N, CA and C atoms as an extended XYZ file, in Angstrom:
531
Properties=species:S:1:pos:R:3:atomname:S:1:resname:S:1:resid:I:1 pbc="F F F"
N        41.336       -7.071        2.490 N   MET     1
C        40.553       -6.994        3.700 CA  MET     1
C        39.902       -8.361        3.939 C   MET     1
N        40.070       -8.884        5.121 N   TYR     2
C        39.545      -10.194        5.474 CA  TYR     2
C        38.303      -10.052        6.346 C   TYR     2
N        37.370      -10.960        6.152 N   LEU     3
C        36.167      -10.973        6.973 CA  LEU     3
C        36.397      -11.848        8.198 C   LEU     3
N        35.814      -11.426        9.302 N   THR     4
C        35.908      -12.245       10.512 CA  THR     4
C        34.950      -13.429       10.368 C   THR     4
N        35.099      -14.370       11.264 N   LEU     5
C        34.236      -15.548       11.242 CA  LEU     5
C        32.767      -15.149       11.437 C   LEU     5
N        32.526      -14.169       12.307 N   LYS     6
C        31.162      -13.698       12.560 CA  LYS     6
C        30.578      -13.053       11.301 C   LYS     6
N        31.384      -12.232       10.633 N   GLU     7
C        30.906      -11.582        9.410 CA  GLU     7
C        30.612      -12.608        8.320 C   GLU     7
N        31.428      -13.639        8.223 N   LEU     8
C        31.181      -14.710        7.253 CA  LEU     8
C        29.875      -15.446        7.570 C   LEU     8
N        29.638      -15.703        8.842 N   ALA     9
C        28.406      -16.388        9.250 CA  ALA     9
C        27.180      -15.539        8.931 C   ALA     9
N        27.283      -14.235        9.184 N   ILE    10
C        26.161      -13.330        8.881 CA  ILE    10
C        25.908      -13.305        7.381 C   ILE    10
N        26.971      -13.203        6.594 N   THR    11
C        26.838      -13.180        5.138 CA  THR    11
C        26.214      -14.466        4.622 C   THR    11
N        26.678      -15.591        5.123 N   GLU    12
C        26.142      -16.878        4.698 CA  GLU    12
C        24.664      -17.016        5.080 C   GLU    12
N        24.320      -16.595        6.275 N   THR    13
C        22.935      -16.658        6.725 CA  THR    13
C        22.058      -15.750        5.866 C   THR    13
N        22.553      -14.556        5.555 N   TYR    14
C        21.776      -13.630        4.743 CA  TYR    14
C        21.538      -14.203        3.346 C   TYR    14
N        22.568      -14.817        2.780 N   LEU    15
C        22.415      -15.408        1.452 CA  LEU    15
C        21.358      -16.517        1.449 C   LEU    15
N        21.224      -17.224        2.573 N   GLU    16
C        20.209      -18.273        2.685 CA  GLU    16
C        18.786      -17.705        2.691 C   GLU    16
N        18.611      -16.526        3.268 N   VAL    17
C        17.257      -15.994        3.468 CA  VAL    17
C        16.935      -14.779        2.608 C   VAL    17
N        17.854      -14.331        1.783 N   LYS    18
C        17.613      -13.093        1.041 CA  LYS    18
C        16.425      -13.193        0.098 C   LYS    18
N        16.205      -14.368       -0.508 N   ASP    19
C        15.052      -14.521       -1.401 CA  ASP    19
C        13.739      -14.444       -0.621 C   ASP    19
N        13.712      -15.039        0.560 N   MET    20
C        12.518      -14.967        1.395 CA  MET    20
C        12.251      -13.514        1.801 C   MET    20
N        13.302      -12.794        2.155 N   ILE    21
C        13.157      -11.389        2.552 CA  ILE    21
C        12.602      -10.575        1.388 C   ILE    21
N        13.169      -10.756        0.204 N   LYS    22
C        12.697      -10.015       -0.970 CA  LYS    22
C        11.251      -10.363       -1.295 C   LYS    22
N        10.907      -11.632       -1.174 N   HIS    23
C         9.544      -12.072       -1.467 CA  HIS    23
C         8.544      -11.412       -0.512 C   HIS    23
N         8.858      -11.405        0.782 N   LEU    24
C         7.973      -10.768        1.756 CA  LEU    24
C         7.855       -9.267        1.504 C   LEU    24
N         8.969       -8.636        1.172 N   CYS    25
C         8.945       -7.201        0.882 CA  CYS    25
C         8.078       -6.920       -0.342 C   CYS    25
N         8.189       -7.772       -1.346 N   TRP    26
C         7.386       -7.597       -2.554 CA  TRP    26
C         5.892       -7.745       -2.240 C   TRP    26
N         5.549       -8.731       -1.431 N   LEU    27
C         4.143       -8.910       -1.054 CA  LEU    27
C         3.606       -7.685       -0.316 C   LEU    27
N         4.391       -7.167        0.628 N   PHE    28
C         3.960       -5.986        1.374 CA  PHE    28
C         3.890       -4.767        0.460 C   PHE    28
N         4.811       -4.666       -0.490 N   HIS    29
C         4.799       -3.562       -1.454 CA  HIS    29
C         3.515       -3.613       -2.291 C   HIS    29
N         3.162       -4.806       -2.770 N   GLN    30
C         1.963       -4.943       -3.604 CA  GLN    30
C         0.692       -4.632       -2.832 C   GLN    30
N         0.614       -5.048       -1.582 N   LYS    31
C        -0.605       -4.836       -0.797 CA  LYS    31
C        -0.722       -3.415       -0.270 C   LYS    31
N         0.414       -2.806        0.072 N   SER    32
C         0.343       -1.509        0.747 CA  SER    32
C         0.721       -0.331       -0.135 C   SER    32
N         1.515       -0.578       -1.178 N   GLY    33
C         1.984        0.517       -2.012 CA  GLY    33
C         3.221        1.213       -1.468 C   GLY    33
N         3.698        0.789       -0.312 N   VAL    34
C         4.933        1.353        0.243 CA  VAL    34
C         6.087        0.909       -0.659 C   VAL    34
N         7.030        1.806       -0.895 N   GLU    35
C         8.145        1.521       -1.797 CA  GLU    35
C         8.874        0.242       -1.402 C   GLU    35
N         9.180       -0.568       -2.414 N   PHE    36
C         9.868       -1.832       -2.181 CA  PHE    36
C        11.216       -1.598       -1.500 C   PHE    36
N        11.958       -0.588       -1.957 N   ASP    37
C        13.291       -0.328       -1.383 CA  ASP    37
C        13.204        0.036        0.097 C   ASP    37
N        12.178        0.802        0.468 N   GLU    38
C        11.993        1.136        1.889 CA  GLU    38
C        11.739       -0.133        2.708 C   GLU    38
N        10.857       -0.968        2.188 N   LEU    39
C        10.532       -2.213        2.886 CA  LEU    39
C        11.751       -3.131        2.971 C   LEU    39
N        12.516       -3.200        1.889 N   HIS    40
C        13.696       -4.062        1.865 CA  HIS    40
C        14.743       -3.566        2.868 C   HIS    40
N        14.920       -2.258        2.934 N   GLY    41
C        15.850       -1.693        3.916 CA  GLY    41
C        15.418       -1.996        5.339 C   GLY    41
N        14.114       -1.839        5.605 N   GLN    42
C        13.591       -2.141        6.938 CA  GLN    42
C        13.734       -3.627        7.253 C   GLN    42
N        13.474       -4.474        6.253 N   ALA    43
C        13.606       -5.925        6.448 CA  ALA    43
C        15.045       -6.295        6.778 C   ALA    43
N        16.003       -5.639        6.140 N   ASN    44
C        17.412       -5.909        6.446 CA  ASN    44
C        17.765       -5.483        7.864 C   ASN    44
N        17.192       -4.365        8.316 N   LEU    45
C        17.419       -3.948        9.708 CA  LEU    45
C        16.818       -4.964       10.680 C   LEU    45
N        15.622       -5.429       10.366 N   ILE    46
C        14.976       -6.440       11.209 CA  ILE    46
C        15.822       -7.708       11.232 C   ILE    46
N        16.348       -8.096       10.062 N   PHE    47
C        17.214       -9.271        9.964 CA  PHE    47
C        18.407       -9.139       10.912 C   PHE    47
N        19.058       -7.989       10.886 N   MET    48
C        20.232       -7.776       11.741 CA  MET    48
C        19.840       -7.800       13.229 C   MET    48
N        18.703       -7.207       13.567 N   GLU    49
C        18.243       -7.227       14.964 CA  GLU    49
C        17.938       -8.655       15.423 C   GLU    49
N        17.330       -9.433       14.518 N   LEU    50
C        16.975      -10.805       14.867 CA  LEU    50
C        18.204      -11.684       15.044 C   LEU    50
N        19.257      -11.383       14.306 N   LEU    51
C        20.502      -12.140       14.492 CA  LEU    51
C        21.013      -12.006       15.919 C   LEU    51
N        20.846      -10.825       16.483 N   GLU    52
C        21.313      -10.566       17.849 CA  GLU    52
C        20.467      -11.316       18.890 C   GLU    52
N        19.169      -11.436       18.625 N   SER    53
C        18.291      -12.043       19.627 CA  SER    53
C        18.020      -13.525       19.376 C   SER    53
N        18.569      -14.064       18.304 N   TYR    54
C        18.309      -15.458       17.931 CA  TYR    54
C        18.953      -16.433       18.924 C   TYR    54
N        18.174      -17.477       19.264 N   GLN    55
C        18.680      -18.539       20.137 CA  GLN    55
C        18.551      -19.860       19.379 C   GLN    55
N        19.661      -20.532       19.172 N   GLU    56
C        19.681      -21.750       18.365 CA  GLU    56
C        18.785      -22.856       18.908 C   GLU    56
N        18.653      -22.936       20.213 N   ASP    57
C        17.880      -24.038       20.792 CA  ASP    57
C        16.365      -23.865       20.647 C   ASP    57
N        15.900      -22.697       20.214 N   VAL    58
C        14.476      -22.436       20.068 CA  VAL    58
C        13.944      -22.909       18.715 C   VAL    58
N        14.630      -22.529       17.627 N   ALA    59
C        14.181      -22.882       16.272 CA  ALA    59
C        15.313      -22.601       15.292 C   ALA    59
N        15.133      -23.088       14.067 N   LYS    60
C        16.089      -22.729       13.024 CA  LYS    60
C        15.917      -21.239       12.729 C   LYS    60
N        16.972      -20.597       12.271 N   PHE    61
C        16.894      -19.158       12.036 CA  PHE    61
C        15.849      -18.813       10.984 C   PHE    61
N        15.751      -19.608        9.925 N   THR    62
C        14.763      -19.311        8.883 CA  THR    62
C        13.340      -19.377        9.431 C   THR    62
N        13.084      -20.316       10.316 N   THR    63
C        11.763      -20.413       10.941 CA  THR    63
C        11.513      -19.200       11.823 C   THR    63
N        12.495      -18.849       12.611 N   TYR    64
C        12.415      -17.690       13.499 CA  TYR    64
C        12.151      -16.430       12.678 C   TYR    64
N        12.907      -16.257       11.608 N   LEU    65
C        12.754      -15.083       10.753 CA  LEU    65
C        11.392      -15.059       10.080 C   LEU    65
N        10.913      -16.213        9.639 N   SER    66
C         9.630      -16.252        8.927 CA  SER    66
C         8.456      -15.898        9.829 C   SER    66
N         8.608      -16.020       11.137 N   PHE    67
C         7.545      -15.626       12.057 CA  PHE    67
C         7.649      -14.161       12.458 C   PHE    67
N         8.861      -13.668       12.631 N   ILE    68
C         9.049      -12.318       13.164 CA  ILE    68
C         9.055      -11.252       12.062 C   ILE    68
N         9.666      -11.544       10.937 N   LEU    69
C         9.805      -10.546        9.872 CA  LEU    69
C         8.464      -10.014        9.359 C   LEU    69
N         7.475      -10.861        9.061 N   PRO    70
C         6.202      -10.299        8.580 CA  PRO    70
C         5.567       -9.326        9.568 C   PRO    70
N         5.659       -9.625       10.855 N   ARG    71
C         5.089       -8.716       11.855 CA  ARG    71
C         5.843       -7.384       11.863 C   ARG    71
N         7.170       -7.463       11.749 N   GLY    72
C         7.969       -6.240       11.699 CA  GLY    72
C         7.632       -5.403       10.475 C   GLY    72
N         7.458       -6.058        9.333 N   LEU    73
C         7.094       -5.335        8.110 CA  LEU    73
C         5.680       -4.762        8.209 C   LEU    73
N         4.785       -5.506        8.835 N   TYR    74
C         3.422       -5.004        9.030 CA  TYR    74
C         3.450       -3.733        9.885 C   TYR    74
N         4.172       -3.776       10.991 N   ASP    75
C         4.254       -2.605       11.872 CA  ASP    75
C         4.858       -1.406       11.139 C   ASP    75
N         5.908       -1.659       10.363 N   TYR    76
C         6.565       -0.589        9.619 CA  TYR    76
C         5.612       -0.014        8.572 C   TYR    76
N         4.940       -0.892        7.824 N   THR    77
C         4.004       -0.454        6.783 CA  THR    77
C         2.878        0.359        7.402 C   THR    77
N         2.360       -0.112        8.512 N   TYR    78
C         1.280        0.592        9.198 CA  TYR    78
C         1.733        1.997        9.603 C   TYR    78
N         2.947        2.097       10.133 N   LYS    79
C         3.492        3.391       10.553 CA  LYS    79
C         3.639        4.340        9.359 C   LYS    79
N         4.157        3.822        8.256 N   ILE    80
C         4.351        4.639        7.051 CA  ILE    80
C         3.000        5.111        6.514 C   ILE    80
N         2.055        4.209        6.403 N   LEU    81
C         0.744        4.570        5.856 CA  LEU    81
C         0.019        5.571        6.744 C   LEU    81
N         0.199        5.464        8.044 N   ARG    82
C        -0.424        6.435        8.950 CA  ARG    82
C         0.145        7.827        8.720 C   ARG    82
N         1.454        7.903        8.463 N   LYS    83
C         2.083        9.201        8.204 CA  LYS    83
C         1.611        9.782        6.879 C   LYS    83
N         1.383        8.912        5.894 N   GLN    84
C         1.013        9.364        4.555 CA  GLN    84
C        -0.465        9.688        4.431 C   GLN    84
N        -1.278        9.253        5.374 N   SER    85
C        -2.724        9.427        5.209 CA  SER    85
C        -3.095       10.890        5.383 C   SER    85
N        -3.250       11.553        4.265 N   SER    86
C        -3.653       12.953        4.318 CA  SER    86
C        -4.982       13.147        3.608 C   SER    86
N        -5.537       12.077        3.048 N   HIS    87
C        -6.821       12.195        2.357 CA  HIS    87
C        -7.970       12.052        3.358 C   HIS    87
N        -9.145       12.459        2.922 N   THR    88
C       -10.300       12.376        3.812 CA  THR    88
C       -10.949       11.012        3.682 C   THR    88
N       -11.594       10.609        4.714 N   TYR    89
C       -12.208        9.289        4.766 CA  TYR    89
C       -13.719        9.407        4.725 C   TYR    89
N       -14.354        8.307        4.431 N   ASP    90
C       -15.806        8.221        4.383 CA  ASP    90
C       -16.363        8.490        5.776 C   ASP    90
N       -17.215        9.485        5.868 N   ASN    91
C       -17.755        9.875        7.171 CA  ASN    91
C       -19.155        9.335        7.432 C   ASN    91
N       -19.622        8.397        6.623 N   THR    92
C       -20.991        7.909        6.789 CA  THR    92
C       -21.260        7.421        8.191 C   THR    92
N       -20.330        6.693        8.768 N   LEU    93
C       -20.573        6.125       10.090 CA  LEU    93
C       -20.345        7.111       11.218 C   LEU    93
N       -19.577        8.151       10.980 N   VAL    94
C       -19.213        9.014       12.095 CA  VAL    94
C       -19.997       10.320       12.134 C   VAL    94
N       -21.025       10.437       11.289 N   GLU    95
C       -21.869       11.621       11.364 CA  GLU    95
C       -22.497       11.706       12.749 C   GLU    95
N       -22.478       12.865       13.313 N   GLY    96
C       -23.125       13.029       14.605 CA  GLY    96
C       -22.264       12.646       15.787 C   GLY    96
N       -21.069       12.144       15.553 N   LEU    97
C       -20.233       11.773       16.700 CA  LEU    97
C       -19.677       12.987       17.425 C   LEU    97
N       -19.679       14.149       16.755 N   SER    98
C       -19.211       15.347       17.442 CA  SER    98
C       -20.147       15.678       18.607 C   SER    98
N       -21.419       15.304       18.486 N   SER    99
C       -22.364       15.530       19.580 CA  SER    99
C       -22.607       14.234       20.343 C   SER    99
N       -21.573       13.434       20.488 N   PHE   100
C       -21.686       12.123       21.116 CA  PHE   100
C       -22.141       12.224       22.570 C   PHE   100
N       -21.825       13.333       23.252 N   GLN   101
C       -22.221       13.486       24.647 CA  GLN   101
C       -23.742       13.532       24.776 C   GLN   101
N       -24.439       13.950       23.705 N   GLU   102
C       -25.888       14.035       23.749 CA  GLU   102
C       -26.547       12.706       23.402 C   GLU   102
N       -25.746       11.676       23.159 N   PHE   103
C       -26.260       10.366       22.788 CA  PHE   103
C       -27.127        9.821       23.919 C   PHE   103
N       -28.361        9.405       23.608 N   PRO   104
C       -29.249        8.907       24.675 CA  PRO   104
C       -28.682        7.641       25.309 C   PRO   104
N       -28.682        7.600       26.612 N   THR   105
C       -28.128        6.436       27.305 CA  THR   105
C       -29.229        5.705       28.053 C   THR   105
N       -28.939        4.481       28.374 N   ASN   106
C       -29.801        3.714       29.260 CA  ASN   106
C       -28.876        2.931       30.174 C   ASN   106
N       -29.441        2.076       31.004 N   GLU   107
C       -28.609        1.341       31.964 CA  GLU   107
C       -27.534        0.519       31.276 C   GLU   107
N       -27.890       -0.072       30.151 N   PHE   108
C       -26.928       -0.890       29.406 CA  PHE   108
C       -25.709       -0.078       28.993 C   PHE   108
N       -25.942        1.095       28.414 N   LEU   109
C       -24.829        1.911       27.921 CA  LEU   109
C       -24.018        2.530       29.049 C   LEU   109
N       -24.669        2.847       30.158 N   GLU   110
C       -23.950        3.474       31.263 CA  GLU   110
C       -22.865        2.567       31.826 C   GLU   110
N       -23.066        1.261       31.718 N   ASP   111
C       -22.088        0.316       32.242 CA  ASP   111
C       -20.910        0.097       31.293 C   ASP   111
N       -21.040        0.559       30.049 N   LEU   112
C       -19.960        0.366       29.070 CA  LEU   112
C       -18.930        1.477       29.168 C   LEU   112
N       -17.705        1.150       28.803 N   SER   113
C       -16.668        2.183       28.733 CA  SER   113
C       -16.995        3.129       27.575 C   SER   113
N       -16.358        4.279       27.573 N   TYR   114
C       -16.579        5.249       26.503 CA  TYR   114
C       -16.255        4.627       25.142 C   TYR   114
N       -15.161        3.844       25.063 N   ASP   115
C       -14.771        3.222       23.798 CA  ASP   115
C       -15.838        2.259       23.299 C   ASP   115
N       -16.407        1.479       24.187 N   CYS   116
C       -17.477        0.547       23.803 CA  CYS   116
C       -18.730        1.305       23.386 C   CYS   116
N       -18.985        2.436       24.032 N   GLN   117
C       -20.128        3.261       23.636 CA  GLN   117
C       -19.942        3.804       22.222 C   GLN   117
N       -18.715        4.162       21.867 N   VAL   118
C       -18.422        4.637       20.508 CA  VAL   118
C       -18.745        3.536       19.499 C   VAL   118
N       -18.298        2.318       19.770 N   ILE   119
C       -18.569        1.197       18.862 CA  ILE   119
C       -20.071        0.962       18.763 C   ILE   119
N       -20.766        0.964       19.906 N   PHE   120
C       -22.214        0.763       19.919 CA  PHE   120
C       -22.904        1.829       19.076 C   PHE   120
N       -22.479        3.066       19.244 N   HIS   121
C       -23.049        4.187       18.486 CA  HIS   121
C       -22.819        3.988       16.990 C   HIS   121
N       -21.621        3.591       16.601 N   LEU   122
C       -21.317        3.363       15.180 CA  LEU   122
C       -22.197        2.249       14.602 C   LEU   122
N       -22.416        1.215       15.381 N   ILE   123
C       -23.243        0.090       14.904 CA  ILE   123
C       -24.700        0.529       14.759 C   ILE   123
N       -25.225        1.174       15.774 N   MET   124
C       -26.648        1.519       15.785 CA  MET   124
C       -27.009        2.626       14.798 C   MET   124
N       -26.077        3.520       14.520 N   TYR   125
C       -26.387        4.656       13.664 CA  TYR   125
C       -25.681        4.600       12.323 C   TYR   125
N       -25.276        3.414       11.923 N   SER   126
C       -24.708        3.265       10.582 CA  SER   126
C       -25.860        3.208        9.581 C   SER   126
N       -25.578        3.540        8.321 N   PRO   127
C       -26.640        3.493        7.301 CA  PRO   127
C       -27.251        2.093        7.198 C   PRO   127
N       -28.508        2.035        6.789 N   LYS   128
C       -29.240        0.774        6.737 CA  LYS   128
C       -28.528       -0.263        5.875 C   LYS   128
N       -27.994        0.124        4.715 N   GLU   129
C       -27.324       -0.854        3.856 CA  GLU   129
C       -26.081       -1.444        4.520 C   GLU   129
N       -25.429       -0.649        5.369 N   ILE   130
C       -24.268       -1.151        6.104 CA  ILE   130
C       -24.735       -2.110        7.200 C   ILE   130
N       -25.808       -1.766        7.896 N   GLN   131
C       -26.345       -2.658        8.928 CA  GLN   131
C       -26.817       -3.979        8.331 C   GLN   131
N       -27.455       -3.918        7.152 N   ASP   132
C       -27.925       -5.140        6.501 CA  ASP   132
C       -26.767       -6.079        6.180 C   ASP   132
N       -25.610       -5.503        5.889 N   MET   133
C       -24.420       -6.307        5.595 CA  MET   133
C       -24.099       -7.226        6.781 C   MET   133
N       -24.310       -6.722        7.990 N   ALA   134
C       -23.970       -7.496        9.190 CA  ALA   134
C       -24.858       -8.723        9.358 C   ALA   134
N       -26.049       -8.708        8.753 N   PHE   135
C       -26.967       -9.833        8.915 CA  PHE   135
C       -26.767      -10.919        7.862 C   PHE   135
N       -25.929      -10.651        6.870 N   ASN   136
C       -25.565      -11.705        5.923 CA  ASN   136
C       -24.616      -12.629        6.642 C   ASN   136
N       -24.701      -13.868        6.395 N   LYS   137
C       -23.909      -14.893        7.070 CA  LYS   137
C       -22.500      -14.412        7.421 C   LYS   137
N       -21.566      -15.306        7.447 N   LYS   138
C       -20.208      -15.053        7.924 CA  LYS   138
C       -19.504      -13.923        7.173 C   LYS   138
N       -19.541      -13.940        5.827 N   GLN   139
C       -18.794      -12.956        5.052 CA  GLN   139
C       -19.283      -11.537        5.313 C   GLN   139
N       -20.604      -11.359        5.389 N   GLY   140
C       -21.143      -10.034        5.653 CA  GLY   140
C       -20.735       -9.515        7.016 C   GLY   140
N       -20.723      -10.394        8.008 N   GLN   141
C       -20.321       -9.987        9.351 CA  GLN   141
C       -18.857       -9.580        9.377 C   GLN   141
N       -18.035      -10.334        8.635 N   MET   142
C       -16.620       -9.990        8.580 CA  MET   142
C       -16.408       -8.637        7.920 C   MET   142
N       -17.121       -8.387        6.809 N   LEU   143
C       -16.994       -7.104        6.111 CA  LEU   143
C       -17.455       -5.954        6.995 C   LEU   143
N       -18.542       -6.162        7.718 N   PHE   144
C       -19.050       -5.128        8.614 CA  PHE   144
C       -18.020       -4.813        9.698 C   PHE   144
N       -17.439       -5.853       10.264 N   LYS   145
C       -16.423       -5.680       11.311 CA  LYS   145
C       -15.199       -4.954       10.750 C   LYS   145
N       -14.770       -5.319        9.539 N   GLU   146
C       -13.635       -4.640        8.906 CA  GLU   146
C       -13.964       -3.180        8.636 C   GLU   146
N       -15.197       -2.911        8.213 N   TYR   147
C       -15.611       -1.538        7.950 CA  TYR   147
C       -15.564       -0.715        9.234 C   TYR   147
N       -16.106       -1.285       10.310 N   LEU   148
C       -16.043       -0.592       11.604 CA  LEU   148
C       -14.595       -0.346       12.024 C   LEU   148
N       -13.756       -1.366       11.854 N   ALA   149
C       -12.351       -1.238       12.240 CA  ALA   149
C       -11.667       -0.134       11.437 C   ALA   149
N       -11.967       -0.039       10.147 N   SER   150
C       -11.326        1.006        9.337 CA  SER   150
C       -11.769        2.397        9.783 C   SER   150
N       -13.039        2.536       10.164 N   ILE   151
C       -13.516        3.828       10.675 CA  ILE   151
C       -12.819        4.166       11.991 C   ILE   151
N       -12.709        3.182       12.875 N   LEU   152
C       -12.067        3.423       14.175 CA  LEU   152
C       -10.586        3.776       14.005 C   LEU   152
N        -9.927        3.144       13.040 N   GLU   153
C        -8.508        3.465       12.785 CA  GLU   153
C        -8.351        4.854       12.200 C   GLU   153
N        -9.146        5.164       11.176 N   THR   154
C        -8.940        6.411       10.451 CA  THR   154
C        -9.520        7.620       11.161 C   THR   154
N       -10.695        7.470       11.753 N   GLN   155
C       -11.356        8.621       12.363 CA  GLN   155
C       -11.000        8.827       13.833 C   GLN   155
N       -10.688        7.740       14.526 N   PHE   156
C       -10.424        7.845       15.961 CA  PHE   156
C        -8.978        7.529       16.321 C   PHE   156
N        -8.186        7.186       15.302 N   ASN   157
C        -6.760        6.864       15.488 CA  ASN   157
C        -6.536        5.725       16.483 C   ASN   157
N        -7.419        4.753       16.479 N   TRP   158
C        -7.249        3.581       17.330 CA  TRP   158
C        -6.267        2.633       16.670 C   TRP   158
N        -5.463        1.968       17.465 N   THR   159
C        -4.540        0.965       16.941 CA  THR   159
C        -5.305       -0.337       16.708 C   THR   159
N        -4.797       -1.205       15.833 N   PRO   160
C        -5.450       -2.508       15.628 CA  PRO   160
C        -5.591       -3.297       16.931 C   PRO   160
N        -4.615       -3.174       17.804 N   PHE   161
C        -4.662       -3.868       19.095 CA  PHE   161
C        -5.835       -3.369       19.936 C   PHE   161
N        -6.011       -2.050       19.978 N   LYS   162
C        -7.107       -1.476       20.765 CA  LYS   162
C        -8.454       -1.888       20.174 C   LYS   162
N        -8.563       -1.876       18.859 N   ILE   163
C        -9.813       -2.264       18.199 CA  ILE   163
C       -10.161       -3.709       18.535 C   ILE   163
N        -9.174       -4.585       18.426 N   LYS   164
C        -9.401       -5.998       18.710 CA  LYS   164
C        -9.870       -6.182       20.157 C   LYS   164
N        -9.222       -5.496       21.089 N   ASN   165
C        -9.603       -5.610       22.502 CA  ASN   165
C       -11.018       -5.081       22.753 C   ASN   165
N       -11.365       -3.956       22.143 N   GLN   166
C       -12.687       -3.387       22.352 CA  GLN   166
C       -13.774       -4.271       21.733 C   GLN   166
N       -13.483       -4.866       20.566 N   PHE   167
C       -14.437       -5.808       19.967 CA  PHE   167
C       -14.644       -7.007       20.891 C   PHE   167
N       -13.573       -7.476       21.501 N   LYS   168
C       -13.681       -8.616       22.419 CA  LYS   168
C       -14.527       -8.244       23.639 C   LYS   168
N       -14.304       -7.052       24.165 N   ILE   169
C       -15.086       -6.593       25.315 CA  ILE   169
C       -16.568       -6.486       24.929 C   ILE   169
N       -16.842       -5.928       23.748 N   MET   170
C       -18.221       -5.811       23.289 CA  MET   170
C       -18.863       -7.191       23.133 C   MET   170
N       -18.103       -8.138       22.596 N   LYS   171
C       -18.616       -9.502       22.425 CA  LYS   171
C       -18.961      -10.104       23.787 C   LYS   171
N       -18.061       -9.924       24.765 N   ASP   172
C       -18.305      -10.457       26.111 CA  ASP   172
C       -19.544       -9.815       26.747 C   ASP   172
N       -19.710       -8.509       26.541 N   VAL   173
C       -20.853       -7.803       27.118 CA  VAL   173
C       -22.147       -8.309       26.486 C   VAL   173
N       -22.152       -8.436       25.159 N   VAL   174
C       -23.358       -8.881       24.465 CA  VAL   174
C       -23.693      -10.321       24.854 C   VAL   174
N       -22.680      -11.170       24.965 N   ASN   175
C       -22.920      -12.564       25.348 CA  ASN   175
C       -23.407      -12.694       26.792 C   ASN   175
N       -23.073      -11.719       27.623 N   ALA   176
C       -23.485      -11.770       29.027 CA  ALA   176
C       -24.951      -11.371       29.210 C   ALA   176
N       -25.491      -10.699       28.221 N   ILE   177
C       -26.882      -10.204       28.328 CA  ILE   177
C       -27.860      -11.340       28.111 C   ILE   177
């Protein structure tokens, strides 16, 4: 059985990048706990899809792959972990959100979207030790933001994209005051 020229090119290209693919899969496996074989299979599918959309005049294939593959693996890992999440999460920040409609409002809050009001509520009614974290320089603020993001992902099923956008809107609103 003979390989066509296209099949030879694909094989040669894969041999050039297979170590990079395995390395990225291993990193994602270590950070997420998703099975290495699952990640490797998904990475190979992404590789084949990228071969179809690759344009030589834009970048070298290895450069193109090194930018697109991690995002594809991140999306896949996120999807897998969302399906597997059957454990309960820390409810410290979300206590009382079931009665969110009774949350006292003022002119400031009335102008915010419901999503921004949820974030405001989480910030204002988080435990004191969590709020104190936000007042520590840069690292504390980052940890507080990550903590809020994890609550919004797990308890409200918000996507990372939605969280990022809502944080940006909140930042713009606060800076406008």
